[in-house]
C-alpha positions in Angstrom: 40.8 -26.1 18.6 43.1 -26.0 22.0 45.4 -23.8 22.1 49.3 -25.3 22.5 50.4 -22.6 24.5 49.3 -20.8 28.0 48.4 -17.4 27.4 51.0 -15.2 28.6 50.6 -14.8 32.8 51.1 -10.6 32.2 47.6 -10.6 30.0 46.0 -12.1 33.2 47.2 -8.7 35.2 45.1 -6.5 32.5 41.7 -5.9 33.0 39.0 -7.5 30.6 37.2 -5.1 28.1 33.3 -5.4 27.8 32.9 -6.3 24.3 30.1 -4.2 23.3 30.7 -0.8 24.7 32.5 0.4 22.0 36.1 1.7 22.2 36.3 5.4 21.4 33.9 8.4 19.5 35.1 6.8 16.3 32.9 3.3 17.2 29.9 5.7 18.0 30.0 8.0 15.0 30.3 5.3 12.8 27.0 3.0 14.4 25.7 7.1 14.3 26.2 7.0 10.5 24.9 3.3 9.5 21.5 4.2 11.7 21.5 7.7 9.9 22.7 6.3 6.3 19.9 3.5 6.8 16.8 5.9 7.3 17.7 7.8 4.8 17.9 5.0 2.3 14.7 4.1 3.3 12.7 7.6 2.7 10.5 7.4 -0.6 12.1 9.4 -2.5 15.5 8.2 -2.4 14.2 4.6 -4.0 15.8 5.5 -7.9 19.2 6.0 -8.5 19.7 9.5 -10.3 22.6 8.8 -12.0 21.4 5.4 -13.4 18.5 7.4 -14.8 20.6 10.4 -16.4 23.0 8.2 -17.8 21.6 5.0 -18.6 17.5 5.7 -18.7 17.2 3.1 -16.2 15.3 2.5 -13.2 18.0 1.3 -10.7 16.9 0.7 -6.9 19.6 2.9 -4.6 22.0 1.0 -2.5 24.6 3.2 -1.4 25.3 7.0 0.1 27.5 8.6 -2.0 29.5 11.7 -0.2 29.0 14.5 -2.7 32.1 16.6 -0.3 34.2 13.8 1.3 33.2 12.1 4.3 36.2 13.7 6.8 35.2 15.1 10.3 31.6 16.7 10.4 31.0 15.7 6.6 29.7 12.0 7.6 27.0 12.9 8.8 26.2 15.6 6.8 22.5 14.8 5.0 23.2 18.2 2.7 26.0 16.5 1.0 24.6 12.9 0.7 23.1 11.6 -2.4 21.4 8.2 -2.5 22.8 6.3 -5.5 23.4 2.9 -7.0 26.5 0.9 -6.8 27.1 1.3 -10.4 26.1 4.7 -10.3 28.4 5.2 -7.9 31.3 3.7 -9.7 30.1 6.1 -12.5 30.7 8.9 -10.8 33.8 8.2 -9.6 35.1 6.8 -12.8 33.8 10.2 -14.9 34.5 13.0 -12.2 34.5 15.8 -14.4 30.7 14.8 -15.8 29.7 14.4 -12.7 30.9 17.4 -11.3 28.6 19.0 -14.3 25.7 17.5 -12.9 26.3 18.2 -9.5 27.0 14.6 -8.0 30.6 15.5 -7.0 31.6 18.9 -4.9 33.8 21.4 -7.3 37.6 21.7 -6.9 38.1 23.5 -4.0 34.8 22.5 -1.8 36.1 18.9 -1.4 36.2 18.0 2.3 34.5 21.5 3.6 31.0 21.8 4.6 30.4 25.2 3.3 
């Protein structure tokens, strides 16, 4: 579809940005996270969802990473606090926070968002 009007004249004075270059550090952190997440989920020991096994006694393949202490700052890439879960297992953790805390799938109150 053709543009009806010409772009603003002042736009031509701005330098064009390379679309393949990340805009800032957050983009690089997200890309690093995606790579680490995919590698984490591919590990053999992370093939079945522990939540589905414990709650429903069903073998469900993992699909997501649950961050037991949150994703703020360095916690996003801190694999110590990752748990490979299925979609239904992830939903169960967030719908039943007290039971998830008792089983160690969610941080205790006061330790959310902290690395230690």
